[in-house]
N, CA, C and O atoms as a printed pandas DataFrame, in Angstrom:
     atom_number atom_name residue_name chain_id  residue_number  x_coord  y_coord  z_coord
0              1         N          UNK        A               1    1.078   -1.166    0.200
1              2        CA          UNK        A               1   -0.094    0.116   -0.043
2              3         C          UNK        A               1    0.367    1.513   -0.017
3              4         O          UNK        A               1    1.261    1.708    0.806
4              5         N          UNK        A               2    0.139    2.136   -0.434
5              6        CA          UNK        A               2    1.332    3.324   -0.795
6              7         C          UNK        A               2    0.206    4.490   -0.266
7              8         O          UNK        A               2   -1.015    4.336   -0.289
8              9         N          UNK        A               3    1.094    5.962    0.324
9             10        CA          UNK        A               3    0.257    6.584    0.494
10            11         C          UNK        A               3   -1.341    6.957    0.111
11            12         O          UNK        A               3   -2.326    7.050    0.843
12            13         N          UNK        A               4   -1.236    7.075   -0.869
13            14        CA          UNK        A               4   -2.239    7.581   -1.577
14            15         C          UNK        A               4   -3.651    6.474   -2.123
15            16         O          UNK        A               4   -4.780    6.736   -2.540
16            17         N          UNK        A               5   -2.990    5.306   -1.897
17            18        CA          UNK        A               5   -4.302    4.551   -2.098
18            19         C          UNK        A               5   -4.697    3.859   -0.114
19            20         O          UNK        A               5   -4.050    4.139    0.895
20            21         N          UNK        A               6   -5.749    3.095   -0.211
21            22        CA          UNK        A               6   -6.740    1.939    0.462
22            23         C          UNK        A               6   -6.460    0.634    0.276
23            24         O          UNK        A               6   -7.224    0.177   -0.574
24            25         N          UNK        A               7   -5.773   -0.100    0.654
25            26        CA          UNK        A               7   -6.347   -1.579   -0.421
26            27         C          UNK        A               7   -7.073   -1.990    0.452
27            28         O          UNK        A               7   -6.871   -2.143    1.657
28            29         N          UNK        A               8   -8.225   -2.235   -0.373
29            30        CA          UNK        A               8   -9.827   -2.905    0.010
30            31         C          UNK        A               8  -10.298   -4.201   -0.573
31            32         O          UNK        A               8  -10.085   -4.424   -1.765
32            33         N          UNK        A               9  -10.976   -5.150    0.243
33            34        CA          UNK        A               9  -11.320   -6.345   -0.853
34            35         C          UNK        A               9  -12.990   -5.976   -0.723
35            36         O          UNK        A               9  -13.282   -5.694    0.439
36            37         N          UNK        A              10  -13.757   -5.938   -1.355
37            38        CA          UNK        A              10  -15.299   -6.238   -1.238
38            39         C          UNK        A              10  -15.883   -7.571   -2.086
39            40         O          UNK        A              10  -15.019   -8.222   -2.674
40            41         N          UNK        A              11  -17.244   -8.023   -2.197
41            42        CA          UNK        A              11  -17.689   -8.896   -2.433
42            43         C          UNK        A              11  -18.719   -9.254   -2.674
43            44         O          UNK        A              11  -19.316   -9.436   -1.613
44            45         N          UNK        A              12  -19.382   -9.501   -3.591
45            46        CA          UNK        A              12  -20.841   -9.088   -3.980
46            47         C          UNK        A              12  -21.745  -10.794   -4.055
47            48         O          UNK        A              12  -21.760  -11.460   -5.090
48            49         N          UNK        A              13  -22.291  -11.154   -3.008
49            50        CA          UNK        A              13  -22.511  -12.573   -2.483
50            51         C          UNK        A              13  -24.258  -12.779   -3.152
51            52         O          UNK        A              13  -25.154  -11.937   -3.080
52            53         N          UNK        A              14  -24.310  -13.674   -3.561
53            54        CA          UNK        A              14  -25.615  -13.827   -4.289
54            55         C          UNK        A              14  -26.436  -15.454   -3.755
55            56         O          UNK        A              14  -25.532  -16.254   -3.999
56            57         N          UNK        A              15  -27.293  -16.054   -3.344
57            58        CA          UNK        A              15  -27.866  -17.264   -2.919
58            59         C          UNK        A              15  -28.186  -17.994   -3.875
59            60         O          UNK        A              15  -28.063  -17.585   -5.029
60            61         N          UNK        A              16  -28.646  -19.185   -3.600
61            62        CA          UNK        A              16  -29.280  -19.885   -4.564
62            63         C          UNK        A              16  -30.567  -19.605   -5.775
63            64         O          UNK        A              16  -30.766  -20.222   -6.821
64            65         N          UNK        A              17  -31.175  -18.670   -5.303
65            66        CA          UNK        A              17  -32.455  -18.080   -5.569
66            67         C          UNK        A              17  -32.474  -17.107   -6.566
67            68         O          UNK        A              17  -33.495  -16.561   -6.983
68            69         N          UNK        A              18  -31.016  -16.836   -7.048
69            70        CA          UNK        A              18  -30.723  -15.285   -7.385
70            71         C          UNK        A              18  -30.820  -13.722   -6.406
71            72         O          UNK        A              18  -30.744  -12.624   -6.956
72            73         N          UNK        A              19  -31.000  -13.899   -4.883
73            74        CA          UNK        A              19  -30.910  -13.070   -3.882
74            75         C          UNK        A              19  -29.415  -12.172   -3.785
75            76         O          UNK        A              19  -28.383  -12.836   -3.881
76            77         N          UNK        A              20  -29.369  -11.558   -3.709
77            78        CA          UNK        A              20  -28.078  -10.802   -2.826
78            79         C          UNK        A              20  -28.250  -10.444   -1.490
79            80         O          UNK        A              20  -29.243   -9.871   -1.041
80            81         N          UNK        A              21  -26.888  -10.925   -0.625
81            82        CA          UNK        A              21  -26.889  -11.072    0.485
82            83         C          UNK        A              21  -25.992   -9.153    0.763
83            84         O          UNK        A              21  -24.965   -8.683    0.273
84            85         N          UNK        A              22  -27.126   -8.500    1.850
85            86        CA          UNK        A              22  -26.105   -7.230    1.918
86            87         C          UNK        A              22  -26.452   -6.929    3.717
87            88         O          UNK        A              22  -27.370   -7.012    4.533
88            89         N          UNK        A              23  -25.067   -6.552    3.612
89            90        CA          UNK        A              23  -24.592   -6.312    5.119
90            91         C          UNK        A              23  -25.411   -4.956    5.348
91            92         O          UNK        A              23  -25.365   -4.048    4.518
92            93         N          UNK        A              24  -26.197   -4.872    6.577
93            94        CA          UNK        A              24  -26.973   -3.528    7.396
94            95         C          UNK        A              24  -26.143   -2.881    8.127
95            96         O          UNK        A              24  -26.079   -3.175    9.321
96            97         N          UNK        A              25  -25.359   -1.909    7.623
97            98        CA          UNK        A              25  -24.427   -1.201    8.750
98            99         C          UNK        A              25  -24.993   -0.865   10.173
99           100         O          UNK        A              25  -26.160   -0.845   10.563
100          101         N          UNK        A              26  -23.856   -0.615   10.812
101          102        CA          UNK        A              26  -24.751   -0.451   12.199
102          103         C          UNK        A              26  -25.313    1.626   12.162
103          104         O          UNK        A              26  -25.211    2.534   11.337
104          105         N          UNK        A              27  -25.734    1.518   13.209
105          106        CA          UNK        A              27  -27.021    3.236   13.486
106          107         C          UNK        A              27  -25.304    3.737   14.063
107          108         O          UNK        A              27  -25.420    3.682   15.287
108          109         N          UNK        A              28  -24.109    4.096   13.808
109          110        CA          UNK        A              28  -23.561    4.675   14.691
110          111         C          UNK        A              28  -23.031    5.842   13.813
111          112         O          UNK        A              28  -22.790    5.884   12.606
112          113         N          UNK        A              29  -22.913    6.869   14.888
113          114        CA          UNK        A              29  -22.560    8.392   14.251
114          115         C          UNK        A              29  -20.915    7.798   13.318
115          116         O          UNK        A              29  -20.709    7.935   12.112
116          117         N          UNK        A              30  -19.970    7.152   14.338
117          118        CA          UNK        A              30  -18.921    6.682   14.510
118          119         C          UNK        A              30  -18.286    6.165   13.025
119          120         O          UNK        A              30  -17.163    6.450   12.609
120          121         N          UNK        A              31  -19.351    5.288   12.297
121          122        CA          UNK        A              31  -18.628    5.074   10.893
122          123         C          UNK        A              31  -19.156    5.435    9.669
123          124         O          UNK        A              31  -20.346    5.121    9.714
124          125         N          UNK        A              32  -18.829    6.063    8.313
125          126        CA          UNK        A              32  -19.437    6.509    7.181
126          127         C          UNK        A              32  -20.665    5.262    7.095
127          128         O          UNK        A              32  -20.687    4.059    7.357
128          129         N          UNK        A              33  -21.542    6.151    6.638
129          130        CA          UNK        A              33  -22.441    5.422    5.834
130          131         C          UNK        A              33  -23.512    5.177    7.408
131          132         O          UNK        A              33  -24.379    4.318    7.249
132          133         N          UNK        A              34  -23.499    5.512    8.111
133          134        CA          UNK        A              34  -24.567    4.172    9.529
134          135         C          UNK        A              34  -26.406    4.112    8.830
135          136         O          UNK        A              34  -27.235    4.968    8.520
136          137         N          UNK        A              35  -26.367    2.782    8.838
137          138        CA          UNK        A              35  -27.389    2.331    9.014
138          139         C          UNK        A              35  -27.848    1.944    7.168
139          140         O          UNK        A              35  -28.897    1.383    6.849
140          141         N          UNK        A              36  -26.992    2.316    6.383
141          142        CA          UNK        A              36  -27.444    1.742    4.933
142          143         C          UNK        A              36  -26.928   -0.155    5.139
143          144         O          UNK        A              36  -26.236   -0.821    5.909
144          145         N          UNK        A              37  -27.754   -0.368    3.955
145          146        CA          UNK        A              37  -26.694   -1.373    3.453
146          147         C          UNK        A              37  -25.984   -1.136    2.762
147          148         O          UNK        A              37  -25.832    0.041    2.437
148          149         N          UNK        A              38  -25.165   -2.210    2.178
149          150        CA          UNK        A              38  -24.105   -1.847    2.038
150          151         C          UNK        A              38  -23.417   -3.796    1.331
151          152         O          UNK        A              38  -23.785   -4.798    1.944
152          153         N          UNK        A              39  -22.548   -3.916    0.168
153          154        CA          UNK        A              39  -21.826   -4.804    0.373
154          155         C          UNK        A              39  -20.605   -5.117    1.478
155          156         O          UNK        A              39  -19.852   -4.373    2.108
156          157         N          UNK        A              40  -20.740   -6.328    1.424
157          158        CA          UNK        A              40  -19.232   -6.540    2.716
158          159         C          UNK        A              40  -18.105   -6.377    2.133
159          160         O          UNK        A              40  -17.795   -6.926    1.075
160          161         N          UNK        A              41  -17.236   -5.426    2.930
161          162        CA          UNK        A              41  -15.770   -5.505    2.483
162          163         C          UNK        A              41  -15.111   -4.712    3.689
163          164         O          UNK        A              41  -15.563   -4.184    4.705
164          165         N          UNK        A              42  -13.803   -4.860    3.120
165          166        CA          UNK        A              42  -12.976   -4.221    4.660
166          167         C          UNK        A              42  -11.276   -3.930    4.363
167          168         O          UNK        A              42  -10.799   -4.241    3.271
168          169         N          UNK        A              43  -10.721   -3.523    5.071
169          170        CA          UNK        A              43   -9.158   -3.844    4.991
170          171         C          UNK        A              43   -8.224   -4.661    4.456
171          172         O          UNK        A              43   -7.736   -5.508    5.205
172          173         N          UNK        A              44   -7.752   -4.587    2.995
173          174        CA          UNK        A              44   -6.566   -5.886    3.964
174          175         C          UNK        A              44   -5.545   -5.739    4.230
175          176         O          UNK        A              44   -4.864   -4.783    3.861
176          177         N          UNK        A              45   -5.002   -7.084    5.279
177          178        CA          UNK        A              45   -4.162   -6.782    5.833
178          179         C          UNK        A              45   -2.618   -6.841    5.557
179          180         O          UNK        A              45   -2.418   -6.484    4.396
180          181         N          UNK        A              46   -1.938   -7.029    5.939
181          182        CA          UNK        A              46   -0.234   -6.476    5.964
182          183         C          UNK        A              46   -0.390   -8.363    5.246
183          184         O          UNK        A              46   -1.473   -8.948    5.230
184          185         N          UNK        A              47    0.515   -8.796    4.894
185          186        CA          UNK        A              47    0.506  -10.337    3.980
186          187         C          UNK        A              47   -0.983  -10.824    3.896
187          188         O          UNK        A              47   -1.006  -12.053    3.959
188          189         N          UNK        A              48   -2.076  -10.344    3.790
189          190        CA          UNK        A              48   -3.222  -10.735    3.367
190          191         C          UNK        A              48   -3.482  -10.699    1.622
191          192         O          UNK        A              48   -3.456   -9.627    1.018
192          193         N          UNK        A              49   -3.618  -11.420    1.239
193          194        CA          UNK        A              49   -4.168  -11.254   -0.082
194          195         C          UNK        A              49   -5.967  -11.123   -0.197
195          196         O          UNK        A              49   -6.776  -11.824    0.411
196          197         N          UNK        A              50   -6.324   -9.788   -1.355
197          198        CA          UNK        A              50   -7.593   -9.705   -1.391
198          199         C          UNK        A              50   -8.334  -11.112   -1.122
199          200         O          UNK        A              50   -8.775  -10.994    0.022
200          201         N          UNK        A              51   -8.620  -12.139   -1.518
201          202        CA          UNK        A              51   -9.089  -13.399   -1.501
202          203         C          UNK        A              51   -9.609  -13.548   -0.026
203          204         O          UNK        A              51  -10.747  -13.409    0.423
204          205         N          UNK        A              52   -7.983  -13.997    0.820
205          206        CA          UNK        A              52   -7.912  -14.190    2.410
206          207         C          UNK        A              52   -8.662  -12.825    2.897
207          208         O          UNK        A              52   -9.452  -12.959    3.831
208          209         N          UNK        A              53   -8.521  -11.802    2.462
209          210        CA          UNK        A              53   -9.405  -10.142    3.272
210          211         C          UNK        A              53  -10.633  -10.373    3.107
211          212         O          UNK        A              53  -11.453   -9.695    3.727
212          213         N          UNK        A              54  -10.929  -11.108    2.473
213          214        CA          UNK        A              54  -12.641  -10.760    2.344
214          215         C          UNK        A              54  -13.239  -12.231    2.999
215          216         O          UNK        A              54  -14.241  -12.097    3.701
216          217         N          UNK        A              55  -12.763  -13.470    2.845
217          218        CA          UNK        A              55  -13.252  -14.289    3.312
218          219         C          UNK        A              55  -13.060  -14.028    4.843
219          220         O          UNK        A              55  -13.985  -14.203    5.635
220          221         N          UNK        A              56  -11.998  -13.663    5.169
221          222        CA          UNK        A              56  -11.973  -13.292    6.849
222          223         C          UNK        A              56  -13.016  -12.299    7.172
223          224         O          UNK        A              56  -13.690  -12.464    8.189
224          225         N          UNK        A              57  -13.265  -11.012    6.194
225          226        CA          UNK        A              57  -14.405  -10.092    6.461
226          227         C          UNK        A              57  -15.918  -10.620    6.540
227          228         O          UNK        A              57  -16.801  -10.206    7.290
228          229         N          UNK        A              58  -16.018  -11.936    5.297
229          230        CA          UNK        A              58  -17.175  -12.641    5.510
230          231         C          UNK        A              58  -17.916  -13.366    7.314
231          232         O          UNK        A              58  -19.019  -13.375    7.861
232          233         N          UNK        A              59  -16.364  -13.921    7.682
233          234        CA          UNK        A              59  -16.461  -14.482    8.476
234          235         C          UNK        A              59  -17.082  -13.553    9.999
235          236         O          UNK        A              59  -17.837  -13.835   10.929
236          237         N          UNK        A              60  -16.269  -12.339    9.590
237          238        CA          UNK        A              60  -16.273  -11.596   11.056
238          239         C          UNK        A              60  -17.659  -10.441   10.926
239          240         O          UNK        A              60  -18.081   -9.830   11.908
240          241         N          UNK        A              61  -18.140  -10.323    9.772
241          242        CA          UNK        A              61  -19.415   -9.672    9.488
242          243         C          UNK        A              61  -21.090  -11.160    9.406
243          244         O          UNK        A              61  -22.311  -11.077    9.539
244          245         N          UNK        A              62  -20.640  -11.677    9.277
245          246        CA          UNK        A              62  -22.077  -12.791    9.061
246          247         C          UNK        A              62  -21.384  -14.153    9.961
247          248         O          UNK        A              62  -21.107  -15.174    9.332
248          249         N          UNK        A              63  -21.194  -14.100   11.099
249          250        CA          UNK        A              63  -20.930  -15.060   12.058
250          251         C          UNK        A              63  -21.319  -14.274   13.248
251          252         O          UNK        A              63  -20.744  -13.295   13.724
252          253         N          UNK        A              64  -22.739  -15.062   13.777
253          254        CA          UNK        A              64  -22.689  -14.195   15.109
254          255         C          UNK        A              64  -23.748  -15.261   16.130
255          256         O          UNK        A              64  -24.059  -16.372   15.700
256          257         N          UNK        A              65  -24.156  -14.854   17.274
257          258        CA          UNK        A              65  -24.565  -15.748   18.075
258          259         C          UNK        A              65  -25.917  -16.417   17.534
259          260         O          UNK        A              65  -26.294  -17.380   18.203
260          261         N          UNK        A              66  -26.680  -16.078   16.473
261          262        CA          UNK        A              66  -27.607  -16.413   15.682
262          263         C          UNK        A              66  -27.417  -17.195   14.379
263          264         O          UNK        A              66  -28.300  -17.923   13.926
264          265         N          UNK        A              67  -26.303  -17.025   13.834
265          266        CA          UNK        A              67  -26.033  -17.603   12.881
266          267         C          UNK        A              67  -24.801  -19.067   13.207
267          268         O          UNK        A              67  -24.597  -20.066   12.516
268          269         N          UNK        A              68  -24.325  -18.741   14.212
269          270        CA          UNK        A              68  -23.064  -19.760   14.161
270          271         C          UNK        A              68  -22.375  -19.698   13.189
271          272         O          UNK        A              68  -22.335  -18.635   12.568
272          273         N          UNK        A              69  -21.494  -21.010   12.687
273          274        CA          UNK        A              69  -20.790  -21.112   12.454
274          275         C          UNK        A              69  -21.268  -20.744   10.663
275          276         O          UNK        A              69  -22.486  -20.677   10.496
276          277         N          UNK        A              70  -20.554  -20.560    9.635
277          278        CA          UNK        A              70  -20.769  -20.428    8.570
278          279         C          UNK        A              70  -20.167  -21.210    7.748
279          280         O          UNK        A              70  -19.008  -21.620    7.812
280          281         N          UNK        A              71  -21.261  -21.498    6.675
281          282        CA          UNK        A              71  -20.810  -22.575    5.324
282          283         C          UNK        A              71  -21.186  -22.073    4.309
283          284         O          UNK        A              71  -22.357  -21.759    4.093
284          285         N          UNK        A              72  -20.051  -21.892    3.375
285          286        CA          UNK        A              72  -20.081  -21.506    1.941
286          287         C          UNK        A              72  -19.036  -22.230    0.924
287          288         O          UNK        A              72  -17.860  -22.563    1.070
288          289         N          UNK        A              73  -20.064  -22.352   -0.306
289          290        CA          UNK        A              73  -19.256  -22.565   -1.412
290          291         C          UNK        A              73  -17.583  -22.170   -1.874
291          292         O          UNK        A              73  -17.176  -21.176   -1.273
292          293         N          UNK        A              74  -16.724  -22.699   -2.693
293          294        CA          UNK        A              74  -15.466  -22.139   -2.970
294          295         C          UNK        A              74  -16.068  -20.789   -3.021
295          296         O          UNK        A              74  -17.292  -20.665   -3.082
296          297         N          UNK        A              75  -15.058  -19.496   -2.994
297          298        CA          UNK        A              75  -15.645  -18.533   -3.476
298          299         C          UNK        A              75  -14.907  -18.498   -4.690
299          300         O          UNK        A              75  -14.237  -19.531   -4.705
300          301         N          UNK        A              76  -14.589  -17.520   -6.191
301          302        CA          UNK        A              76  -14.646  -17.678   -7.167
302          303         C          UNK        A              76  -13.907  -15.854   -7.432
303          304         O          UNK        A              76  -14.599  -14.888   -7.754
304          305         N          UNK        A              77  -12.448  -15.818   -7.195
305          306        CA          UNK        A              77  -11.876  -14.558   -7.262
306          307         C          UNK        A              77  -11.570  -13.923   -8.849
307          308         O          UNK        A              77  -10.673  -14.430   -9.523
308          309         N          UNK        A              78  -12.379  -12.794   -9.372
309          310        CA          UNK        A              78  -11.752  -12.192  -10.212
310          311         C          UNK        A              78  -11.304  -11.094  -10.195
311          312         O          UNK        A              78  -12.125  -10.289  -10.634
312          313         N          UNK        A              79  -10.325  -10.624   -9.879
313          314        CA          UNK        A              79   -9.004   -9.806   -9.906
314          315         C          UNK        A              79   -9.735   -8.885   -8.648
315          316         O          UNK        A              79  -10.721   -8.722   -7.929
316          317         N          UNK        A              80   -8.066   -8.339   -9.119
317          318        CA          UNK        A              80   -7.528   -6.659   -8.289
318          319         C          UNK        A              80   -8.157   -5.630   -9.522
319          320         O          UNK        A              80   -7.964   -5.855  -10.716
320          321         N          UNK        A              81   -8.977   -4.413   -8.981
321          322        CA          UNK        A              81   -8.772   -3.134   -9.254
322          323         C          UNK        A              81   -7.566   -2.042   -8.879
323          324         O          UNK        A              81   -7.204   -1.749   -7.739
324          325         N          UNK        A              82   -6.991   -1.472  -10.239
325          326        CA          UNK        A              82   -6.206   -0.662   -9.398
326          327         C          UNK        A              82   -6.220    0.870   -9.949
327          328         O          UNK        A              82   -5.592    1.746   -9.355
């Protein structure tokens, strides 16, 4: 990462019946776009690939006391935008 960019990863998740999975952001003034629906995304940590980053983010955002563990099919990495 250089001083002019932030490396981040995002994902579009679809269900078997063609619906999209979105995250509803917390309703906190401490974050950007509070309360909005959004794609799951996050910063890429040092020594982490974009695919590893988004898998981590999916687990962080979608795993909670209600859902328990997550299971999903193998993701397809479509590439990076510079």
